C-alpha positions as CSV (number, residue, x, y, z in Angstrom):
1,M,-26.3,-29.9,-39.2
2,T,-27.6,-30.1,-35.7
3,T,-26.9,-32.8,-33.3
4,G,-29.8,-31.7,-30.9
5,R,-27.8,-31.2,-27.7
6,A,-27.9,-27.6,-25.9
7,R,-24.8,-25.1,-27.1
8,P,-22.8,-24.8,-24.1
9,R,-23.2,-21.3,-22.6
10,R,-19.9,-18.8,-21.9
11,G,-19.5,-17.7,-18.7
12,S,-21.2,-18.9,-15.4
13,Y,-24.7,-17.8,-14.5
14,M,-24.7,-19.3,-11.0
15,K,-24.5,-16.4,-8.1
16,N,-20.9,-15.2,-7.2
17,K,-19.3,-12.5,-4.3
18,K,-19.1,-10.3,-7.5
19,D,-22.8,-10.1,-8.1
20,E,-24.0,-9.3,-4.4
21,K,-24.1,-5.4,-3.2
22,P,-22.1,-5.0,-0.3
23,E,-24.5,-3.5,3.0
24,P,-24.6,0.3,3.0
25,A,-22.5,2.1,5.6
26,P,-25.1,3.4,8.5
27,E,-25.7,6.5,8.5
28,G,-24.9,7.5,11.9
29,V,-22.1,6.1,14.1
30,E,-22.4,5.4,18.3
31,L,-19.3,5.6,20.0
32,V,-19.6,4.6,24.0
33,V,-16.8,5.3,26.2
34,T,-16.9,3.5,29.9
35,Q,-15.5,4.7,32.9
36,E,-13.1,1.5,32.9
37,D,-11.8,2.8,29.0
38,Y,-11.4,6.3,30.2
39,E,-9.4,4.5,33.3
40,A,-7.1,2.3,31.4
41,G,-6.4,5.0,29.0
42,L,-5.2,6.8,32.4
43,K,-3.2,4.2,33.3
44,R,-1.1,4.5,30.0
45,G,-0.3,7.6,30.5
46,W,-2.7,9.2,28.6
47,T,-4.6,12.8,29.7
48,D,-7.9,13.6,30.1
49,D,-7.4,16.1,26.7
50,D,-6.1,12.5,25.0
51,M,-9.6,11.0,25.4
52,L,-12.9,11.5,25.3
53,K,-15.1,11.4,28.8
54,P,-17.0,8.7,29.7
55,S,-20.4,9.0,27.7
56,R,-22.4,7.8,24.6
57,Y,-21.3,9.9,21.5
58,R,-23.6,10.2,18.1
59,M,-21.8,11.1,15.2
60,K,-23.2,11.5,11.3
61,R,-21.4,9.8,8.6
62,G,-20.4,11.6,5.7
63,G,-20.5,15.5,6.8
64,F,-17.2,16.9,5.2
65,L,-18.9,17.0,1.6
66,K,-22.3,18.5,3.5
67,R,-20.2,21.6,5.0
68,H,-18.0,21.9,1.6
69,P,-20.2,21.0,-1.1
70,E,-17.1,22.7,-3.4
71,L,-15.8,20.5,-3.2
72,K,-17.2,17.9,-5.0
73,L,-15.5,16.1,-7.6
74,E,-18.2,16.0,-10.8
75,E,-18.6,19.7,-10.3
76,K,-15.5,20.8,-11.4
77,G,-13.9,20.3,-14.8
78,R,-10.6,17.9,-14.9
79,A,-7.6,19.0,-16.9
């Protein structure tokens, strides 16, 4: 026999952090090395071979598997 009350629901139906999808990482990364950064490295005892020259460097993320497609896991059989 029912009492007319709503049945308690199992679990929480409120939004939580686990439901949120993380923001995807950017495709490109930009690194800026200033003259002050370069001179600070020289003062620490680093040589110019140890550091990047003052400039703006743009790099793409994830290029390793694009250059080496034979290393993708889903194509290889597992033992």
